[in-house]
N, C-alpha and C positions, 0 to 999 in steps of 0.2 A: 455396487452399481445397482441402480434401480431402473425399471422401465416404466415410463409414464405415457399417458395419452395426452394429446393436445386437444383442448376443447374446440368446439366449433367457432368460438370467438378468437381462437389463436392463443389461449391462455395455457400455461403449464404450471405445475407445482414443483418448486425446488425442494427436494428432500430435506427434512429437518436436520439430518446429520451434516449436509453441506451448508445449510444456512447458518448452523452453529459454528462450523469450522471457519467459515469466512466472514462471520460477524454480520450477516445480513439481518436486518430488522424490518418489521412491517412499516410500510409507507416510505421506506428508504428509496432515494433515487438511485437508479442503476443505468448503465449504458449498455445497450445491446448492440454488438457489432460482429463483423466477420473478420476472423484472423486465420490465414492460411487455409481457407476453405471450410472453416468450422465456425459455429456460432458461439460467441463468447459473451458472458455476462460479467460486467465490471461494476463493482460498487462505487458509487460516487461519495465523496466526503460532504458532510453537511456544511462545514466551514473549513475550506482547504487551508487557510492560513493558520487557524487555530489548531486543526488536527495534525498539521505537519510541523508545528513548532517544536524544535529540539530533536527532530528525528535523526539528524546527522550525528549528533552527540551520542545518541542511543545506539546507532548502528555502526558507528565508526569511532572507537575510543581514542584514535590517534589524532583526531581533530581537536584543537585547543580552543579555549574559550575567549581568548583575547589576542590582539596583535602583539602585545608585549611578551606573552608566552611564546608566540611564534618566533619572534626575533630572538629570544633567549635560546630557543631550540636550535635555530640556524647558527648562532654563535657558538654553541657547544659542539655542534657538528664540525664547524670550521676548525676549532681547537683540536679536535681529535684527528684531523687529516694530517 
């Protein structure tokens, strides 16, 4: 934890360790909001469609890549019942 001062213009410095941890880069757009009585800084994606492509497959290995595979899985489940 670090303690910083806010400038007279309302500017603060996000510590390097936190910028690196959350992938914040210079000139990156961020959203500043209030969540449960706290100030939150939320990094925004440069290209939301490009940056989130394939995210479900990476985070959820059970998600199949095609409808044919999904149908096959359902049929195999029905056979085992």
